[in-house]
C-alpha positions in Angstrom: -35.5 1.6 2.5 -33.3 2.1 5.8 -29.6 3.5 5.4 -28.2 0.4 6.3 -29.4 -1.7 3.5 -28.4 1.4 0.5 -24.7 1.2 2.2 -24.6 -2.9 2.3 -25.9 -2.5 -1.3 -22.9 0.3 -2.3 -20.6 -2.4 -0.9 -21.7 -5.1 -3.1 -21.4 -2.6 -6.1 -18.1 -1.9 -5.0 -16.8 -5.2 -4.3 -18.0 -5.7 -8.0 -15.6 -2.8 -9.0 -19.0 -0.8 -10.4 -18.2 2.4 -8.6 -20.7 4.6 -10.1 -23.4 2.2 -8.6 -21.7 2.0 -5.4 -21.7 5.9 -5.5 -25.6 6.3 -6.1 -26.2 3.6 -3.4 -23.9 5.8 -0.4 -25.8 8.7 -1.6 -29.2 7.2 -1.2 -27.7 5.9 2.3 -26.9 9.7 3.1 -29.6 10.8 2.3 -31.7 8.9 4.6 -29.1 9.3 7.3 -27.0 12.2 6.7 -25.1 11.0 10.2 -24.5 7.6 8.8 -20.7 7.3 9.1 -20.4 4.2 7.3 -21.5 5.4 3.9 -19.4 9.0 4.4 -16.4 7.0 4.5 -17.2 4.3 1.6 -18.6 7.3 -0.6 -15.3 9.3 -0.2 -13.1 6.4 -0.9 -15.1 5.7 -4.0 -15.0 9.3 -5.1 -11.4 9.2 -5.1 -11.5 6.3 -7.5 -13.7 8.0 -9.8 -11.5 11.0 -9.6 -13.8 13.5 -7.8 -11.0 14.5 -5.5 -12.5 17.8 -4.1 -16.0 15.9 -3.3 -13.5 13.2 -1.7 -11.6 15.0 0.3 -14.5 16.8 1.8 -16.4 13.9 2.9 -13.0 12.7 4.4 -12.5 15.8 6.3 -16.4 15.7 7.6 -15.1 12.5 9.2 -12.2 13.8 10.6 -13.9 16.5 12.4 -16.3 14.0 13.5 -13.4 11.5 15.0 -10.2 13.7 15.1 -8.4 10.8 16.7 -9.2 8.1 14.2 -6.1 7.6 12.1 -7.6 5.6 9.1 -9.3 8.8 8.3 -6.3 10.8 7.9 -4.6 8.0 5.9 -7.4 7.8 3.6 -7.5 11.3 3.0 -3.9 11.3 2.5 -4.3 9.2 -0.4 -6.9 11.5 -2.0 -4.5 14.4 -1.2 -1.7 12.9 -3.0 -3.7 11.5 -6.0 -5.0 15.2 -6.3 -1.5 16.3 -7.1 -1.4 17.8 -3.0 1.7 15.8 -1.7 2.4 18.2 1.3 -1.2 18.1 2.3 -0.7 14.0 1.8 1.9 14.3 4.1 0.7 16.2 7.1 -2.2 13.7 7.0 0.3 10.8 7.1 1.9 12.2 9.5 -0.9 12.3 11.8 -1.8 9.2 11.4 1.7 7.9 12.5 1.2 10.0 15.4 -1.9 8.4 16.1 -1.1 4.8 15.9 2.6 4.8 16.2 2.8 1.0 16.5 1.6 0.5 13.3 3.6 -0.7 10.1 1.5 0.3 7.6 1.6 4.1 8.5 5.0 4.0 8.2 5.6 2.0 4.8 2.3 4.0 3.4 4.2 7.4 4.1 7.4 5.8 2.8 5.8 5.3 -0.8 4.5 9.1 -0.6 8.3 10.2 0.5 9.6 8.0 -2.4 7.2 9.8 -5.0 8.2 13.4 -3.5 11.5 12.3 -4.2 12.8 12.1 -0.6 14.3 8.3 -1.2 16.3 8.4 1.8 13.4 9.4 4.2 11.3 6.7 2.3 14.4 4.1 3.7 14.0 5.7 7.1 10.3 4.7 7.0 10.5 1.3 5.6 12.8 0.6 8.1 10.2 1.5 11.1 8.0 -0.8 9.3 10.3 -3.7 9.4 11.5 -2.9 12.8 8.1 -3.2 14.0 7.5 -5.8 11.7 10.2 -8.1 10.8 8.3 -10.3 8.3 7.0 -7.5 6.2 8.5 -9.0 3.2 6.9 -6.4 0.6 8.4 -3.7 2.6 11.7 -5.4 2.4 11.1 -5.7 -1.2 10.1 -1.7 -1.7 12.9 -0.8 0.5 15.3 -2.3 -1.8 13.9 -1.2 -5.1 14.4 2.9 -3.3 18.1 1.7 -2.4 18.3 0.8 -6.4 17.1 4.3 -7.1 19.8 5.6 -5.6 22.6 3.6 -6.4 23.1 0.8 -3.3 23.0 -2.1 -5.4 24.6 -3.9 -2.5 22.1 -3.2 0.0 19.2 -3.6 -2.5 20.5 -7.1 -3.5 20.3 -7.5 0.4 16.8 -6.4 1.2 15.3 -8.4 -2.0 17.2 -11.5 -0.9 15.4 -10.7 3.0 12.3 -10.4 0.8 12.7 -13.8 -1.0 13.2 -15.7 2.0 10.0 -14.1 4.0 8.5 -14.3 1.5 9.1 -18.6 1.5 8.0 -18.9 4.8 4.6 -19.2 6.4 1.8 -16.6 5.1 1.6 -14.0 8.1 -2.0 -13.0 9.2 -3.6 -11.4 6.5 -4.5 -8.6 9.2 -1.6 -8.0 10.7 -0.9 -4.7 9.0 -4.6 -3.9 9.1 -5.9 -0.4 11.1 -8.1 -1.7 14.3 -11.4 -1.9 13.3 -13.6 0.6 15.1 -17.0 1.1 15.2 -17.3 3.4 12.2 -15.5 0.7 10.2 -17.0 -2.5 11.0 -17.9 -4.3 7.7 -16.2 -1.9 5.3 -14.2 -2.9 2.3 -10.8 -2.0 4.5 -10.4 -5.9 5.5 -10.4 -6.8 1.8 -7.8 -4.3 0.6 -5.1 -5.2 3.7 -5.7 -9.0 3.3 -4.6 -7.8 -0.6 -1.6 -5.6 0.4 -0.1 -8.6 2.8 -0.8 -11.1 0.4 2.8 -12.7 -0.5 3.7 -14.1 -4.0 6.6 -16.6 -4.3 8.6 -15.5 -7.2 10.8 -13.4 -6.6 10.0 -11.4 -9.9 6.3 -11.7 -9.5 6.6 -10.6 -6.0 8.8 -7.8 -6.7 6.1 -6.7 -9.6 3.3 -7.2 -6.9 4.8 -5.1 -4.8 4.6 -2.2 -6.5 1.8 -2.6 -8.1 0.1 -2.9 -4.4 1.4 0.6 -3.7 0.7 2.0 -7.3 -2.8 0.8 -6.9 -2.9 2.5 -3.2 -1.2 6.0 -4.4 -1.4 5.8 -8.2 1.7 5.4 -10.6 4.2 8.0 -11.0 3.8 10.5 -13.0 -0.4 10.3 -13.2 
């Protein structure tokens, strides 16, 4: 069996949330071709989901060494660092991802989330404002900015942010790929496209959308206290 076949089986298993099965297939692909970048990348993500953080970080570090200008690898390694409790390293990687792709709104909204978790609420708001400057139609950024403003006691500002988010959500549905990282040869046909399509989906109900904004970011970076 060729590495690409094992890789595709791994993707199929991951889409069914069978992460143990996906890991098996990605391991098979890498045993057939240890330089199969797509399998290494997806294995790193699956290992994170399975909370095997040391192994996940090792895979992401191999990818970074191989493609040091690939912002997605830094951003995804940041997720693994955060989930493992190493927010300092997560911030370094998120900063690097933003440096490499300064015009990608999601680089700042994901960093804002980690800043919030670290208690840097004003820094989180600054990053959400950068996200909004780059993508004025990003209702989720307005929503999550409002949630941070609530924590700071900025009731009026939070109300305004939620109001704008509601208005944005009521408009035309944005392009599902608008905030997705630019696909490179190494991440074609991965799960990234589906992930970002979910990220950019918007609920029409204000309450549901606020819950969704928090839910999506919790899925990406873990719930507070975990």
